[in-house]
C-alpha positions as CSV (number, residue, x, y, z in Angstrom):
1,M,6.9,-15.9,13.7
2,E,8.5,-17.1,10.4
3,S,7.9,-14.8,7.4
4,T,7.3,-17.8,5.3
5,H,3.8,-18.1,6.8
6,R,2.7,-14.7,5.4
7,A,-0.3,-14.8,3.2
8,A,0.4,-13.8,-0.4
9,L,-1.1,-10.7,-1.6
10,A,-1.9,-9.7,-5.0
11,Q,0.7,-6.9,-5.2
12,P,3.3,-6.9,-7.9
13,R,6.9,-7.3,-6.8
14,L,9.5,-4.7,-7.6
15,S,12.1,-6.1,-10.2
16,P,15.8,-6.2,-9.2
17,A,16.6,-3.8,-12.2
18,G,14.1,-1.2,-10.9
19,S,10.4,-0.8,-10.9
20,A,9.8,1.9,-13.5
21,G,8.2,-0.2,-16.2
22,R,6.9,2.5,-18.8
23,L,6.4,6.1,-19.7
24,S,3.0,7.6,-18.8
25,P,1.3,10.8,-19.6
26,A,0.9,13.2,-16.7
27,L,-0.5,16.8,-16.4
28,V,1.7,19.1,-14.4
29,H,0.4,22.7,-14.1
30,G,-1.7,22.0,-17.3
31,H,1.3,20.8,-19.5
32,L,1.2,17.4,-20.7
33,I,4.4,15.5,-20.1
34,H,5.6,11.8,-20.2
35,L,7.3,10.4,-17.1
36,P,8.7,7.1,-15.9
37,C,6.0,5.3,-14.2
38,E,6.2,2.3,-11.8
39,S,4.9,-1.0,-13.2
40,W,2.5,-1.4,-10.2
41,C,1.3,2.2,-10.2
42,V,-2.5,2.6,-10.9
43,T,-2.5,6.5,-10.6
44,D,-4.2,8.4,-13.3
45,H,-1.5,11.0,-13.6
46,V,-3.5,13.0,-16.2
47,A,-6.6,13.2,-13.9
48,E,-4.3,14.4,-11.0
49,N,-3.1,17.5,-12.8
50,E,-0.6,18.3,-10.4
51,G,0.8,21.9,-9.7
52,F,4.5,20.9,-9.8
53,L,6.6,18.0,-10.8
54,E,7.6,17.4,-7.2
55,D,3.9,16.7,-6.3
56,V,3.7,13.7,-8.7
57,S,3.8,10.4,-6.9
58,H,3.1,6.8,-7.6
59,S,0.4,4.5,-5.8
60,G,-0.4,0.8,-6.2
61,A,-3.7,-0.9,-5.8
62,M,-5.1,-1.0,-2.3
63,V,-5.3,-4.1,-0.3
64,D,-8.2,-3.8,2.2
65,L,-8.6,-5.3,5.7
66,V,-12.4,-5.4,6.6
67,V,-14.5,-6.3,9.4
68,P,-17.6,-8.4,8.7
69,G,-21.0,-7.2,9.8
70,G,-22.8,-4.0,10.2
71,E,-24.2,-1.8,7.3
72,P,-22.9,-2.4,4.7
73,S,-21.9,-6.0,5.3
74,Y,-18.5,-5.1,6.0
75,R,-16.5,-2.0,7.5
76,L,-13.0,-1.0,6.3
77,L,-10.6,-1.2,9.1
78,V,-7.3,-0.4,7.2
79,H,-5.7,-0.7,3.8
80,A,-2.3,-0.9,2.4
81,R,-0.6,0.0,-0.9
82,L,2.8,0.6,-2.5
83,S,3.8,4.1,-3.1
84,V,6.9,6.3,-4.0
85,D,7.6,9.9,-4.2
86,P,10.2,10.0,-7.0
87,F,10.7,13.8,-6.9
88,A,11.0,14.1,-3.0
89,P,13.5,16.7,-1.9
90,R,15.6,14.2,0.1
91,E,17.0,11.2,-1.9
92,E,16.3,8.8,0.9
93,D,12.6,9.6,0.6
94,R,12.5,8.6,-3.1
95,A,12.5,4.8,-2.5
96,P,9.2,2.9,-2.7
97,F,7.5,2.2,0.6
98,V,4.4,0.6,1.9
99,V,1.7,2.9,3.1
100,I,-0.7,1.7,5.9
101,D,-3.8,3.9,6.2
102,D,-6.4,3.5,8.9
103,G,-8.5,6.4,7.7
104,S,-7.1,9.0,10.1
105,E,-3.3,8.5,9.6
106,D,-1.0,7.2,7.1
107,F,2.1,5.0,8.1
108,R,5.0,4.9,5.8
109,L,6.8,1.4,6.2
110,S,10.2,0.3,4.7
111,P,10.3,-3.3,3.5
112,S,11.6,-4.5,6.9
113,Q,9.0,-2.6,8.8
114,A,6.4,-4.1,6.5
115,D,7.6,-7.6,7.4
116,V,7.4,-6.7,11.2
117,F,4.0,-5.2,10.6
118,A,2.8,-8.3,8.6
119,D,4.1,-10.6,11.4
120,R,2.2,-8.7,14.0
121,L,-0.9,-9.0,11.7
122,I,-0.5,-12.8,11.6
123,A,-0.1,-13.0,15.5
124,F,-3.2,-10.7,15.9
125,A,-5.2,-12.9,13.5
126,Q,-4.2,-16.0,15.4
127,Q,-5.4,-14.4,18.7
128,V,-8.7,-13.3,17.1
129,R,-9.2,-16.9,15.8
130,A,-8.5,-18.4,19.3
131,L,-11.0,-15.9,20.7
132,G,-13.7,-17.0,18.3
133,R,-13.0,-20.7,18.9
134,A,-13.2,-20.2,22.7
135,I,-16.7,-18.8,22.2
136,G,-17.5,-21.8,20.1
137,E,-16.1,-24.2,22.6
138,A,-18.1,-22.5,25.4
139,S,-21.5,-22.9,23.7
């Protein structure tokens, strides 16, 4: 399936020069510091009051996939967001990634893995649509 058919999400893109766009206040073990913050980060680093600098991470806004019906009128199936752990011990873990969270487990995806996952979502959506149409045609 071609990636050009992917639905556009309202998530900011990382700039080629890097994504850290501003200095943000953060509390680390009760001390107010300022640290580089991703332009897409929505985390309140002061409210988090992390115990150690290594615990500071950045998270983007969540994109939700919901199922209609039930109480309330929809149920959260899964959500995705951008994230990065800039102070991770291993350098390769410091790159931004996409988090897919189904409520019981988080999955960290690289950009190429996110593309594969999105292609699978598109294929799944087409199959769900075909199932719905099959019901409509049978009626």
